[in-house]
PADO-335496 format. One record per residue (C-alpha): residue number from 1; residue in three letters; x, y, z. Coordinates in nm, 4 decimals, m for minus. Layout:
residues N
    k    r         x         y         z
  NUM  Ala         X         Y         Z
...
//
This chain:
residues 542
    k    r         x         y         z
    1  Met   m0.1676   m4.0358    0.2855
    2  Ala   m0.4933   m4.1431    0.1248
    3  Ala   m0.6729   m3.8531    0.2937
    4  Glu   m0.4176   m3.6077    0.1546
    5  Ser   m0.4612   m3.7529   m0.1951
    6  Ala   m0.8372   m3.7246   m0.1692
    7  Ser   m0.8094   m3.3639   m0.0519
    8  Ala   m0.5752   m3.2803   m0.3377
    9  Ala   m0.8153   m3.4420   m0.5853
   10  Ile   m1.1045   m3.2358   m0.4505
   11  His   m0.9022   m2.9138   m0.4698
   12  Ser   m0.7909   m2.9914   m0.8253
   13  Glu   m1.1497   m2.9898   m0.9503
   14  Arg   m1.2548   m2.6633   m1.1084
   15  Ala   m1.5349   m2.5024   m0.9085
   16  Ser   m1.8104   m2.2975   m1.0704
   17  Trp   m1.7492   m1.9246   m1.0861
   18  Leu   m2.1174   m1.8545   m1.0167
   19  Pro   m2.0679   m1.8217   m0.6371
   20  Met   m1.7842   m1.5780   m0.7008
   21  Val   m2.0231   m1.3539   m0.8937
   22  Gly   m2.2177   m1.3006   m0.5729
   23  Leu   m1.9006   m1.2320   m0.3715
   24  Phe   m1.7766   m0.9958   m0.6428
   25  Phe   m2.1015   m0.7986   m0.6264
   26  Ala   m2.0792   m0.7957   m0.2453
   27  Gln   m1.7487   m0.6108   m0.2730
   28  Val   m1.9044   m0.3848   m0.5371
   29  Leu   m2.1951   m0.3199   m0.2984
   30  Met   m1.9676   m0.1870   m0.0242
   31  Ser   m1.7299   m0.0015   m0.2517
   32  Phe   m2.0098    0.1566   m0.4579
   33  Asn   m2.1736    0.2826   m0.1399
   34  Val   m1.8477    0.4421   m0.0224
   35  Ala   m1.7658    0.5901   m0.3634
   36  Ala   m2.1198    0.7276   m0.4035
   37  Leu   m2.0928    0.9376   m0.0863
   38  Pro   m1.8378    1.1944   m0.2165
   39  Val   m2.0291    1.2264   m0.5451
   40  Ser   m2.3493    1.2938   m0.3487
   41  Leu   m2.1802    1.5502   m0.1258
   42  Gly   m2.3042    1.8574   m0.3113
   43  Gly   m2.6603    1.7265   m0.3416
   44  Met   m2.6838    1.6415    0.0278
   45  Val   m2.5417    1.9808    0.1289
   46  Glu   m2.8097    2.1542   m0.0775
   47  Asp   m3.0905    1.9160    0.0198
   48  Phe   m3.0271    1.9163    0.3952
   49  Gly   m2.8898    2.2705    0.4228
   50  Ser   m2.5897    2.1443    0.6187
   51  Ala   m2.2202    2.2335    0.6008
   52  Pro   m1.9959    2.0117    0.3829
   53  Thr   m1.7976    1.9040    0.6888
   54  Val   m2.1192    1.7830    0.8565
   55  Val   m2.2367    1.5924    0.5496
   56  Ser   m1.8916    1.4351    0.5122
   57  Ser   m1.9574    1.2715    0.8508
   58  Thr   m2.1516    1.0073    0.6550
   59  Ile   m1.8205    0.8942    0.5056
   60  Val   m1.6446    0.9015    0.8409
   61  Val   m1.9235    0.7176    1.0283
   62  Tyr   m1.9282    0.4364    0.7722
   63  Gly   m1.5553    0.3804    0.7953
   64  Leu   m1.5619    0.4161    1.1723
   65  Ser   m1.8359    0.1523    1.2093
   66  Val   m1.6558   m0.1003    0.9923
   67  Ala   m1.3172   m0.0465    1.1524
   68  Ala   m1.4563   m0.0619    1.5070
   69  Leu   m1.6677   m0.3752    1.4551
   70  Val   m1.4919   m0.5820    1.1880
   71  Met   m1.2888   m0.7953    1.4325
   72  Val   m1.6023   m0.8802    1.6276
   73  Gly   m1.7732   m0.9472    1.2952
   74  Ala   m1.5069   m1.2015    1.2049
   75  Lys   m1.5669   m1.3942    1.5273
   76  Leu   m1.9440   m1.3790    1.4828
   77  Gly   m1.9007   m1.5287    1.1370
   78  Gln   m1.6922   m1.8154    1.2748
   79  Arg   m1.9423   m1.8781    1.5523
   80  Ile   m2.2761   m1.8435    1.3688
   81  Gly   m2.1603   m1.9578    1.0272
   82  Trp   m2.0294   m1.7389    0.7464
   83  Leu   m2.3089   m1.8008    0.4990
   84  Arg   m2.5932   m1.7543    0.7459
   85  Ile   m2.4621   m1.4274    0.8859
   86  Phe   m2.3565   m1.3109    0.5388
   87  Arg   m2.7157   m1.3258    0.4170
   88  Phe   m2.8423   m1.1433    0.7263
   89  Val   m2.6028   m0.8471    0.6945
   90  Val   m2.6636   m0.8135    0.3204
   91  Ala   m3.0287   m0.7637    0.4127
   92  Thr   m2.9391   m0.4988    0.6719
   93  Phe   m2.7241   m0.3267    0.4108
   94  Ala   m3.0384   m0.3042    0.1969
   95  Val   m3.2154   m0.1406    0.4935
   96  Ser   m2.9375    0.1188    0.5131
   97  Ala   m2.9919    0.2002    0.1439
   98  Leu   m3.3616    0.2596    0.2141
   99  Met   m3.2656    0.4934    0.5007
  100  Met   m3.0507    0.6963    0.2594
  101  Ile   m3.3192    0.7071   m0.0094
  102  Phe   m3.5885    0.8367    0.2267
  103  Ala   m3.3659    1.0351    0.4686
  104  Pro   m3.5509    1.3508    0.5850
  105  Ser   m3.2387    1.5004    0.7434
  106  Val   m2.8613    1.4626    0.7534
  107  Ser   m2.8967    1.2731    1.0839
  108  Trp   m3.0881    0.9971    0.9042
  109  Ala   m2.8184    0.9805    0.6372
  110  Ile   m2.5489    0.9472    0.9038
  111  Ala   m2.7521    0.6770    1.0802
  112  Gly   m2.7982    0.4949    0.7490
  113  Gln   m2.4253    0.4849    0.6942
  114  Ala   m2.3751    0.3597    1.0505
  115  Val   m2.6031    0.0643    0.9680
  116  Ala   m2.4188    0.0086    0.6396
  117  Gly   m2.0848    0.0169    0.8204
  118  Ala   m2.1982   m0.2330    1.0841
  119  Ser   m2.3176   m0.4637    0.8051
  120  Ala   m1.9926   m0.4279    0.6126
  121  Ala   m1.8004   m0.5139    0.9294
  122  Ile   m1.9192   m0.8718    0.8772
  123  Ile   m1.9228   m0.8735    0.4959
  124  Val   m1.5513   m0.7803    0.4795
  125  Pro   m1.4132   m1.0874    0.6629
  126  Ala   m1.6918   m1.3040    0.5188
  127  Leu   m1.5651   m1.2438    0.1642
  128  Val   m1.2206   m1.3811    0.2441
  129  Ala   m1.3573   m1.6734    0.4451
  130  Leu   m1.6171   m1.7714    0.1820
  131  Ile   m1.3565   m1.7555   m0.0946
  132  Ala   m1.1340   m1.9855    0.1124
  133  Glu   m1.4250   m2.2291    0.1567
  134  Asn   m1.5432   m2.2276   m0.2050
  135  Tyr   m1.2186   m2.2017   m0.4052
  136  His   m0.8685   m2.3486   m0.3922
  137  Gly   m0.5360   m2.3185   m0.5700
  138  Asp   m0.5215   m2.0884   m0.8710
  139  Gln   m0.8945   m2.0262   m0.8553
  140  Gln   m0.8585   m1.8988   m0.5010
  141  Ala   m0.5796   m1.6597   m0.6030
  142  Thr   m0.7871   m1.5325   m0.8954
  143  Ala   m1.0905   m1.4862   m0.6724
  144  Ile   m0.8873   m1.2895   m0.4173
  145  Gly   m0.7483   m1.0639   m0.6888
  146  Ser   m1.0971   m0.9998   m0.8260
  147  Leu   m1.1960   m0.8230   m0.5035
  148  Gly   m0.9405   m0.5528   m0.5773
  149  Ser   m1.0837   m0.5128   m0.9266
  150  Ala   m1.4331   m0.4947   m0.7773
  151  Arg   m1.3323   m0.1992   m0.5612
  152  Ala   m1.1872   m0.0256   m0.8645
  153  Ile   m1.4852   m0.0803   m1.0957
  154  Ser   m1.7129    0.0402   m0.8178
  155  Gly   m1.5276    0.3690   m0.8127
  156  Val   m1.5717    0.4097   m1.1891
  157  Ser   m1.9412    0.3196   m1.1877
  158  Ala   m2.0226    0.5210   m0.8743
  159  Phe   m1.8645    0.8379   m1.0062
  160  Phe   m2.0203    0.7973   m1.3507
  161  Leu   m2.3696    0.6768   m1.2557
  162  Gly   m2.3743    0.8830   m0.9389
  163  Gly   m2.2660    1.1918   m1.1279
  164  Ala   m2.5255    1.1410   m1.4018
  165  Leu   m2.8106    1.0683   m1.1610
  166  Gly   m2.7032    1.3487   m0.9279
  167  Ser   m2.7151    1.5992   m1.2134
  168  Leu   m3.0411    1.4756   m1.3667
  169  Val   m3.2650    1.3610   m1.0802
  170  Gly   m3.0747    1.4116   m0.7542
  171  Trp   m2.8510    1.2139   m0.5205
  172  Arg   m3.1120    0.9808   m0.3664
  173  Pro   m3.1548    0.7467   m0.6684
  174  Val   m2.7813    0.6723   m0.6436
  175  Phe   m2.8580    0.4692   m0.3322
  176  Gly   m3.1352    0.2946   m0.5215
  177  Ile   m2.8475    0.1274   m0.7072
  178  Val   m2.7054    0.0220   m0.3691
  179  Leu   m3.0424   m0.1350   m0.2880
  180  Val   m3.0491   m0.3261   m0.6188
  181  Leu   m2.6938   m0.4506   m0.5607
  182  Ala   m2.7921   m0.5797   m0.2154
  183  Val   m3.0818   m0.7756   m0.3667
  184  Ile   m2.8503   m0.9264   m0.6314
  185  Val   m2.5947   m1.0321   m0.3693
  186  Phe   m2.8660   m1.1888   m0.1537
  187  Ala   m2.9937   m1.3909   m0.4500
  188  Phe   m2.6459   m1.5159   m0.5455
  189  Ser   m2.5706   m1.6123   m0.1843
  190  Phe   m2.7755   m1.9291   m0.2382
  191  Thr   m2.5059   m2.0577   m0.4757
  192  Leu   m2.2409   m2.0503   m0.2015
  193  Arg   m2.1344   m2.3588   m0.0110
  194  Ser   m2.3169   m2.3850    0.3207
  195  Asp   m2.1456   m2.3908    0.6596
  196  His   m2.2743   m2.4220    1.0142
  197  Gly   m2.0200   m2.2364    1.2247
  198  Ala   m1.8879   m2.3413    1.5644
  199  Ala   m2.1017   m2.2374    1.8601
  200  Gly   m1.8140   m2.3094    2.0993
  201  Ile   m1.5979   m2.0237    1.9693
  202  Asp   m1.5457   m1.7613    2.2376
  203  Ile   m1.5550   m1.3905    2.1609
  204  Asp   m1.3014   m1.1924    2.3613
  205  Leu   m1.5249   m0.9080    2.4815
  206  Val   m1.2405   m0.7230    2.6539
  207  Ala   m1.0393   m0.7102    2.3318
  208  Ala   m1.3530   m0.6131    2.1371
  209  Val   m1.4149   m0.3166    2.3679
  210  Leu   m1.0482   m0.2111    2.3594
  211  Ile   m1.0125   m0.2131    1.9809
  212  Gly   m1.3590   m0.0709    1.9219
  213  Ala   m1.3027    0.2182    2.1630
  214  Ala   m0.9545    0.2793    2.0199
  215  Val   m1.0878    0.3071    1.6646
  216  Val   m1.3772    0.5331    1.7686
  217  Leu   m1.1526    0.7671    1.9685
  218  Leu   m0.8914    0.7860    1.6934
  219  Thr   m1.1489    0.8618    1.4266
  220  Leu   m1.3358    1.1185    1.6356
  221  Gly   m1.0094    1.2853    1.7273
  222  Phe   m0.8821    1.3137    1.3727
  223  Asn   m1.2237    1.4077    1.2322
  224  Asn   m1.2636    1.6996    1.4748
  225  Leu   m0.9159    1.8478    1.4607
  226  Asn   m1.0539    2.1341    1.2536
  227  Gly   m1.3830    2.1873    1.4379
  228  Trp   m1.2507    2.1535    1.7933
  229  Gly   m0.8989    2.2858    1.7436
  230  Val   m0.5662    2.1226    1.6671
  231  Phe   m0.4073    2.2287    1.9973
  232  Phe   m0.6186    2.4892    2.1766
  233  Ala   m0.9922    2.4360    2.2169
  234  Asp   m1.2203    2.6317    1.9845
  235  Pro   m1.5614    2.7598    2.1037
  236  Ala   m1.7271    2.4707    1.9161
  237  Ala   m1.5416    2.2082    2.1230
  238  Pro   m1.7725    2.0158    2.3605
  239  Phe   m1.5200    2.0562    2.6441
  240  Asp   m1.1576    2.1437    2.7040
  241  Leu   m0.8785    2.0380    2.9373
  242  Leu   m0.7153    2.3527    3.0729
  243  Gly   m0.7725    2.5111    2.7342
  244  Leu   m0.6475    2.2087    2.5389
  245  Ser   m0.8655    2.0836    2.2537
  246  Pro   m1.0285    1.7425    2.3110
  247  Ala   m0.9314    1.6272    1.9587
  248  Pro   m0.5606    1.5521    2.0285
  249  Val   m0.6607    1.4101    2.3686
  250  Leu   m0.8924    1.1590    2.1992
  251  Ile   m0.6162    1.0639    1.9556
  252  Val   m0.3722    0.9943    2.2393
  253  Leu   m0.6333    0.7909    2.4293
  254  Gly   m0.7072    0.5944    2.1109
  255  Ile   m0.3393    0.5100    2.0667
  256  Val   m0.3128    0.3987    2.4306
  257  Leu   m0.6200    0.1742    2.4009
  258  Gly   m0.4824    0.0303    2.0760
  259  Gln   m0.1594   m0.0582    2.2534
  260  Ala   m0.3612   m0.2131    2.5368
  261  Phe   m0.5454   m0.4280    2.2822
  262  Phe   m0.2205   m0.5734    2.1478
  263  Val   m0.0822   m0.6343    2.4982
  264  Trp   m0.4045   m0.8057    2.6100
  265  Thr   m0.4257   m1.0196    2.2950
  266  Arg   m0.0637   m1.1363    2.3243
  267  Gln   m0.1191   m1.2353    2.6875
  268  Arg   m0.4333   m1.4246    2.5932
  269  Met   m0.2530   m1.6138    2.3159
  270  Arg    0.0329   m1.7061    2.5512
  271  Ala   m0.2267   m1.8440    2.7943
  272  Gly   m0.3651   m2.0682    2.5187
  273  Lys   m0.6990   m1.8838    2.4971
  274  Ala   m0.8741   m1.7877    2.1748
  275  Pro   m0.7918   m1.4267    2.0778
  276  Leu   m1.0252   m1.1845    1.9056
  277  Val   m0.7802   m1.1888    1.6148
  278  Asp   m0.4769   m1.4124    1.5720
  279  Leu   m0.1775   m1.1766    1.5716
  280  Ser    0.0343   m1.4362    1.3949
  281  Val   m0.0987   m1.2872    1.0705
  282  Leu    0.1197   m0.9877    1.1642
  283  Gly    0.4028   m1.2009    1.2932
  284  Ser    0.6824   m1.0586    1.0802
  285  Ser    0.7940   m0.7193    0.9557
  286  Arg    0.6887   m0.8243    0.6045
  287  Glu    0.3216   m0.8629    0.6991
  288  Arg    0.3339   m0.5418    0.9030
  289  Ala    0.4819   m0.3621    0.6027
  290  Ala    0.1884   m0.4893    0.3952
  291  Val   m0.0607   m0.3517    0.6481
  292  Tyr    0.1165   m0.0144    0.6520
  293  Ala    0.1180   m0.0087    0.2718
  294  Met   m0.2545   m0.0882    0.2649
  295  Phe   m0.3255    0.1917    0.5134
  296  Ile   m0.1380    0.4473    0.3007
  297  Val   m0.3006    0.3277   m0.0241
  298  Val   m0.6549    0.3540    0.1113
  299  Ala   m0.5896    0.6820    0.2954
  300  Leu   m0.4532    0.8441   m0.0228
  301  Glu   m0.7495    0.7223   m0.2261
  302  Ala   m0.9967    0.8496    0.0355
  303  Ala   m0.8191    1.1856    0.0521
  304  Leu   m0.8321    1.2324   m0.3248
  305  Asn   m1.1947    1.1149   m0.3480
  306  Phe   m1.2866    1.3746   m0.0843
  307  Thr   m1.0727    1.6611   m0.2134
  308  Val   m1.1740    1.6578   m0.5802
  309  Pro   m1.5559    1.6497   m0.5281
  310  Leu   m1.5224    1.9125   m0.2542
  311  Tyr   m1.3322    2.1433   m0.4865
  312  Ile   m1.5419    2.0869   m0.7986
  313  Gln   m1.8917    2.0798   m0.6443
  314  Ile   m1.8635    2.3118   m0.3428
  315  Val   m1.5943    2.5544   m0.4557
  316  Gln   m1.6573    2.5717   m0.8280
  317  Gly   m2.0327    2.5086   m0.7992
  318  Arg   m2.0327    2.2472   m1.0744
  319  Ser   m2.2523    1.9401   m1.1041
  320  Pro   m2.1866    1.5855   m0.9749
  321  Phe   m2.1573    1.4749   m1.3372
  322  Asp   m1.8689    1.7180   m1.3818
  323  Thr   m1.7065    1.5524   m1.0813
  324  Ala   m1.7573    1.2116   m1.2404
  325  Leu   m1.5909    1.3268   m1.5616
  326  Ala   m1.3003    1.4840   m1.3730
  327  Met   m1.2382    1.1653   m1.1729
  328  Met   m1.2970    0.9258   m1.4630
  329  Pro   m0.9292    0.9086   m1.5746
  330  Phe   m0.8251    0.8152   m1.2201
  331  Asn   m1.0982    0.5601   m1.1488
  332  Leu   m1.0844    0.3956   m1.4908
  333  Thr   m0.7057    0.3624   m1.4682
  334  Val   m0.7326    0.2085   m1.1203
  335  Phe   m0.9789   m0.0511   m1.2508
  336  Val   m0.7702   m0.1476   m1.5548
  337  Thr   m0.4439   m0.1622   m1.3595
  338  Ala   m0.5949   m0.3601   m1.0700
  339  Thr   m0.7196   m0.6155   m1.3214
  340  Leu   m0.4024   m0.6458   m1.5296
  341  Val   m0.1274   m0.6090   m1.2691
  342  Val   m0.1482   m0.9792   m1.1766
  343  Arg    0.0215   m1.0555   m1.5079
  344  Phe    0.3385   m0.8880   m1.3820
  345  Tyr    0.3596   m1.1153   m1.0760
  346  Lys    0.5293   m1.3804   m1.2919
  347  His    0.8129   m1.1457   m1.3820
  348  Tyr    0.8565   m0.9078   m1.0872
  349  Ser    0.8549   m0.9541   m0.7117
  350  Ser    0.5941   m0.7903   m0.4922
  351  Arg    0.8681   m0.5690   m0.3486
  352  Thr    0.9651   m0.4364   m0.6904
  353  Ile    0.6023   m0.3698   m0.7850
  354  Gly    0.5327   m0.2045   m0.4484
  355  Ile    0.8331    0.0300   m0.4626
  356  Phe    0.7633    0.1218   m0.8254
  357  Ser    0.3928    0.1849   m0.7582
  358  Phe    0.4498    0.4078   m0.4552
  359  Thr    0.7110    0.5983   m0.6540
  360  Leu    0.4477    0.6531   m0.9233
  361  Thr    0.1858    0.7800   m0.6767
  362  Thr    0.4362    1.0131   m0.5123
  363  Gly    0.5574    1.1559   m0.8425
  364  Ala    0.2009    1.1941   m0.9718
  365  Leu    0.0905    1.3897   m0.6649
  366  Val    0.3919    1.6212   m0.6904
  367  Trp    0.3138    1.6728   m1.0595
  368  Leu   m0.0526    1.7480   m0.9855
  369  Ala    0.0459    1.9999   m0.7190
  370  Tyr    0.2363    2.1984   m0.9811
  371  Val   m0.0006    2.1726   m1.2795
  372  Val   m0.3500    2.1731   m1.1245
  373  Asn   m0.5640    2.4824   m1.1763
  374  Asn   m0.9317    2.5736   m1.1755
  375  Asn   m0.9892    2.3610   m1.4874
  376  Trp   m0.9597    1.9879   m1.4162
  377  Glu   m0.9905    1.8942   m1.7847
  378  Thr   m0.6417    2.0092   m1.8854
  379  Leu   m0.4113    1.7468   m2.0368
  380  Pro   m0.1386    1.7792   m1.7669
  381  Thr   m0.3975    1.7262   m1.4912
  382  Ile   m0.5498    1.4250   m1.6661
  383  Ala   m0.2021    1.2774   m1.7175
  384  Gly   m0.1266    1.3190   m1.3468
  385  Leu   m0.4520    1.1471   m1.2479
  386  Ile   m0.3787    0.8581   m1.4857
  387  Val   m0.0281    0.8035   m1.3455
  388  Phe   m0.1642    0.8207   m0.9904
  389  Gly   m0.4341    0.5706   m1.0899
  390  Ile   m0.1742    0.3264   m1.2271
  391  Gly    0.0126    0.3282   m0.8972
  392  Gln   m0.3035    0.3003   m0.6887
  393  Gly   m0.4503    0.0218   m0.9030
  394  Ala   m0.1368   m0.1887   m0.8773
  395  Leu   m0.1178   m0.1397   m0.5006
  396  Val   m0.4877   m0.2123   m0.4352
  397  Thr   m0.4480   m0.5655   m0.5712
  398  Leu   m0.0915   m0.6242   m0.4536
  399  Val   m0.1230   m0.5510   m0.0820
  400  Phe   m0.4448   m0.7509   m0.0499
  401  Asn   m0.2879   m1.0533   m0.2187
  402  Val    0.0207   m1.0209    0.0003
  403  Leu   m0.1833   m1.0324    0.3205
  404  Val   m0.4221   m1.3096    0.2213
  405  Thr   m0.1751   m1.5466    0.0615
  406  Ala    0.0835   m1.5033    0.3382
  407  Ala   m0.1455   m1.6649    0.5969
  408  Pro   m0.2861   m2.0180    0.6247
  409  Thr   m0.6435   m2.0676    0.5041
  410  Arg   m0.7601   m2.1357    0.8612
  411  Leu   m0.6782   m1.7712    0.9418
  412  Ala   m0.8753   m1.6316    0.6463
  413  Gly   m1.1302   m1.4685    0.8756
  414  Asp   m0.8557   m1.3033    1.0829
  415  Val   m0.6865   m1.1723    0.7692
  416  Gly   m1.0231   m1.0411    0.6547
  417  Ser   m1.0756   m0.8572    0.9830
  418  Ile   m0.7246   m0.7052    0.9712
  419  Arg   m0.7900   m0.5982    0.6149
  420  Gly   m1.1271   m0.4470    0.7047
  421  Thr   m0.9970   m0.2614    1.0095
  422  Thr   m0.7021   m0.1221    0.8172
  423  Gln   m0.8944   m0.0190    0.5072
  424  Asn   m1.1861    0.1465    0.6802
  425  Leu   m0.9845    0.3174    0.9529
  426  Ala   m0.7542    0.4481    0.6789
  427  Ser   m1.0542    0.5697    0.4783
  428  Ala   m1.2041    0.7490    0.7786
  429  Val   m0.8718    0.8984    0.8894
  430  Gly   m0.7749    0.9941    0.5334
  431  Thr   m1.1023    1.1792    0.4798
  432  Ala   m1.0954    1.3451    0.8214
  433  Val   m0.7307    1.4494    0.8149
  434  Val   m0.7377    1.5915    0.4632
  435  Gly   m1.0531    1.7868    0.5507
  436  Ala   m0.8954    1.9369    0.8627
  437  Leu   m0.5666    1.9937    0.6812
  438  Leu   m0.7219    2.1782    0.3881
  439  Val   m0.9374    2.4029    0.6069
  440  Thr   m0.6377    2.4851    0.8296
  441  Ile   m0.4226    2.5761    0.5285
  442  Leu   m0.7102    2.7751    0.3771
  443  Ser   m0.7645    2.9707    0.6995
  444  Phe   m0.3977    3.0613    0.7196
  445  Thr   m0.3777    3.1518    0.3504
  446  Val   m0.6939    3.3650    0.3521
  447  Gly   m0.5926    3.5435    0.6722
  448  Gln   m0.2460    3.6172    0.5371
  449  Ser   m0.3823    3.7409    0.2020
  450  Val   m0.6503    3.9619    0.3597
  451  Met   m0.4069    4.1263    0.5993
  452  Ser   m0.1616    4.2043    0.3195
  453  Ser   m0.4263    4.3275    0.0725
  454  Leu   m0.4464    4.7012    0.0060
  455  Asp   m0.7936    4.6666   m0.1488
  456  Leu   m0.9645    4.5411    0.1683
  457  Pro   m0.9675    4.7978    0.4512
  458  Glu   m0.9675    4.6864    0.8133
  459  Ser   m1.3169    4.8307    0.8565
  460  Leu   m1.4448    4.5718    0.6073
  461  Val   m1.2360    4.2833    0.7393
  462  Val   m1.3833    4.3147    1.0893
  463  Gln   m1.7323    4.2625    0.9414
  464  Val   m1.6366    3.9125    0.8230
  465  Asp   m1.5630    3.6284    1.0652
  466  Leu   m1.2204    3.5012    0.9585
  467  Asp   m1.2128    3.2545    1.2489
  468  Lys   m1.4550    3.0242    1.0634
  469  Val   m1.3055    3.0099    0.7166
  470  Asp   m1.4291    2.7190    0.5044
  471  Phe   m1.4444    2.6268    0.1375
  472  Val   m1.7156    2.8386   m0.0299
  473  Gly   m1.7979    2.9175   m0.3901
  474  Asn   m1.7884    3.2647   m0.5396
  475  Asp   m2.1681    3.2944   m0.5331
  476  Arg   m2.1768    3.2192   m0.1607
  477  Leu   m1.8981    3.4715   m0.0988
  478  His   m2.0962    3.7359   m0.2879
  479  Glu   m2.3951    3.6674   m0.0626
  480  Val   m2.1840    3.7126    0.2507
  481  Leu   m2.0254    4.0346    0.1302
  482  Glu   m2.3631    4.1798    0.0301
  483  Arg   m2.4423    4.2012    0.4014
  484  Thr   m2.1454    4.4330    0.4518
  485  Asp   m2.0689    4.7822    0.3232
  486  Ala   m1.8190    4.6506    0.0663
  487  Thr   m1.7983    4.8320   m0.2660
  488  Pro   m1.8145    4.6352   m0.5956
  489  Glu   m1.4382    4.6791   m0.6342
  490  Gln   m1.3771    4.5407   m0.2864
  491  Val   m1.6069    4.2445   m0.3570
  492  Asp   m1.4072    4.1654   m0.6718
  493  Ala   m1.0848    4.1852   m0.4723
  494  Ala   m1.2225    3.9497   m0.2069
  495  Val   m1.3300    3.6998   m0.4742
  496  Arg   m0.9812    3.7084   m0.6288
  497  Ile   m0.8239    3.6462   m0.2877
  498  Asn   m1.0639    3.3561   m0.2246
  499  Glu   m0.9901    3.1944   m0.5618
  500  Asp   m0.6146    3.2297   m0.5150
  501  Ala   m0.6278    3.0972   m0.1575
  502  Arg   m0.8340    2.7932   m0.2570
  503  Leu   m0.5967    2.7005   m0.5375
  504  Arg   m0.2867    2.7471   m0.3198
  505  Thr   m0.4515    2.5332   m0.0518
  506  Leu   m0.5227    2.2569   m0.3014
  507  Lys   m0.1640    2.2618   m0.4280
  508  Leu   m0.0162    2.2489   m0.0773
  509  Gly   m0.2573    1.9692    0.0152
  510  Leu   m0.1441    1.7622   m0.2840
  511  Leu    0.2209    1.8178   m0.1908
  512  Ile    0.1547    1.6960    0.1624
  513  Leu   m0.0208    1.3862    0.0249
  514  Ala    0.2865    1.3252   m0.1918
  515  Gly    0.4991    1.3320    0.1229
  516  Ile    0.2708    1.0767    0.2891
  517  Ser    0.2944    0.8540   m0.0181
  518  Ala    0.6740    0.8784   m0.0105
  519  Thr    0.6835    0.7386    0.3446
  520  Ala    0.5605    0.4033    0.2079
  521  Ile    0.8304    0.3585   m0.0584
  522  Leu    1.0937    0.2070    0.1704
  523  Pro    0.8474   m0.0090    0.3716
  524  Ala    0.7276   m0.1521    0.0382
  525  Gly    1.0760   m0.3007    0.0042
  526  Arg    0.9937   m0.5335    0.2959
  527  Leu    0.6855   m0.6889    0.1354
  528  Pro    0.6968   m1.0710    0.1150
  529  Asn    0.9036   m1.1650   m0.1873
  530  Tyr    0.6804   m1.4276   m0.3461
  531  Arg    0.4205   m1.4614   m0.6206
  532  Pro    0.0602   m1.4251   m0.4937
  533  Gly   m0.0497   m1.7295   m0.6970
  534  Glu    0.1418   m1.9544   m0.4574
  535  Ile   m0.1242   m2.0264   m0.1943
  536  Pro    0.0406   m2.1619    0.1228
  537  Asp   m0.0424   m2.4916    0.2877
  538  Pro   m0.3593   m2.4381    0.4940
  539  Ser   m0.2462   m2.6766    0.7669
  540  Pro   m0.1016   m2.5312    1.0887
  541  Glu    0.2731   m2.5035    1.1010
  542  Pro    0.4470   m2.7396    1.3452
//
C-alpha cells in the first residue's frame, strides 16, 4: 500500500516539458522527411533524368523499411535500452540526410531513404516508450496527442519550406533541414530519462523474418502492379508464371506470410514464450477497428500527397512552391484540427468523432472529384481540401490516442511497433496503389479517346506507343509528337485529348479514394468508447 502511495506521489509531480521537445522534434524529423519527398519529386525527376514512378520509389522504400523492421526495432529498444538506441538511430537518420543532399543518382536517393526508414523503425516505437517512461497521467495523454500535431505541422512546413527552397535553389537543401532536425533531436535526447534495457529479452527471429518478408512482398507487389501488369505480365516484368504478372503473386505470398506470422505468434504466446509483438494489444474488435482506421487515414493522406504534386509539378509543369501553396489549405487545416480536436473528447465519444470525421473525408473527396479542374486555386477546390483536412486532422490524433491509451504502459513498445507497421505500410501501399491506379485509368482513357478521335488518323497513332502511357506535361507531349509526321492541327488535338484524359483520371481517382474512405465509416463505430485522457492502469491484468 505504501509502495502504491509512493508511486502515485511520483506520478502526480509535474515533469518538465523539455524532454518532450526532443521527442516532438523526433516525430517532426520523420514526418518532415516523408512530406518533403513528394514536394521534391519534380526536382529529382529533372536532376536525375528518371521517370516519376522511379523517383517515387524513394517514398515507397522508406515506408517499406519502417514497416518491415519496426517490430524488430521495438524489441531491440527493449533489449539495448530505449535511450541508447534512440540516440544511435537519430545519428543514422542524419547520415541518410547527407546521402540525399549529395546523391549523384536516384539509386543513392533510394538508398538514403532505406537508411532513413531503418532508423525510423526504431524511432517510432521509441517515441511511445520514452513518453511512457518520462510522463504520466494527463501529461502522458498530452504528450501522446502532441505526436499527431507534430506530423501535421511537419506536412505544413515541408510543403511550404520545401516548395520555396525547391523553386529558389533546388530540392537538395530541403534535406539540409532534415539534417538540422536530426542534430536538434540528438541534443535534446540528453534531457530524457536514462534506461538500461534488459539483455535477457529474446527476439523471435522466425516472426521477424515472417513479418518482414510479408511487408516487403506486399509493398513490392502493390508498387509494381502498373509496371509489371495487374494480371498478365508486361515485358518489363522480371519474370512471369505462365503469363501471369509477378505483382499479384507477390501480394498473395505476402498475405500468406502475414497469416503465418499471426499463427506463429499466437502459438508462441500460448507456450509462454516472448513474442515479437504482444498480440493482446489487438485483442478485441475495438483495437482492430482502430488499426484499420489508422491504415485508411494514412493511406488516404499518402495518396493525396502523391497525387497533387504529381499533377501540379509533372503534368502542369509548375514549381514546387506552387505545390506548397496548393496543399497549404489541407496541411494547415490538418495541423490546427489535430491540435484542437482533443477539446472535443470531453463532450463526444471516440466513436462519434471517428464516424463524423470519416464522413467528412468521404464527402470532401466526392466534392473534389466534381469541382477539381486544372486550376487548384479555385474556391470550391480550396473548400474541399479544408474539409478533407478537418477530417484527417481529427482522425490522425484520435486513432493514435485510441491505440496507445487502450493498452497498459508495459506494452507501450508493442503499441508503438503496431502503429509504425500500420502507418508506414499504409503510406507505402497508398502511394503505390494510387500511382498504379491513376496510370491504369489514364491508359484506358487515352486509348479510348484516341481511338474515337476523328482528328488523329491511325497512321499517326501507330507512331506513338500507347502501351506505355504515363503522366506527361504538354511540353513533353509536343516533343514526342515532333518526332512524328503530325500536323500542327493534329498536335493540338492530341494535347486536348491528353489534358481531358488527365483531368478525367484525376476525378475518377478521387472518387475511388472517396469509396475507400467510406469503408472506414462503419468500423469507426467500433472504436473504444472512452476519453483518451483516461490512461489505464499500467499493471498487468489478473
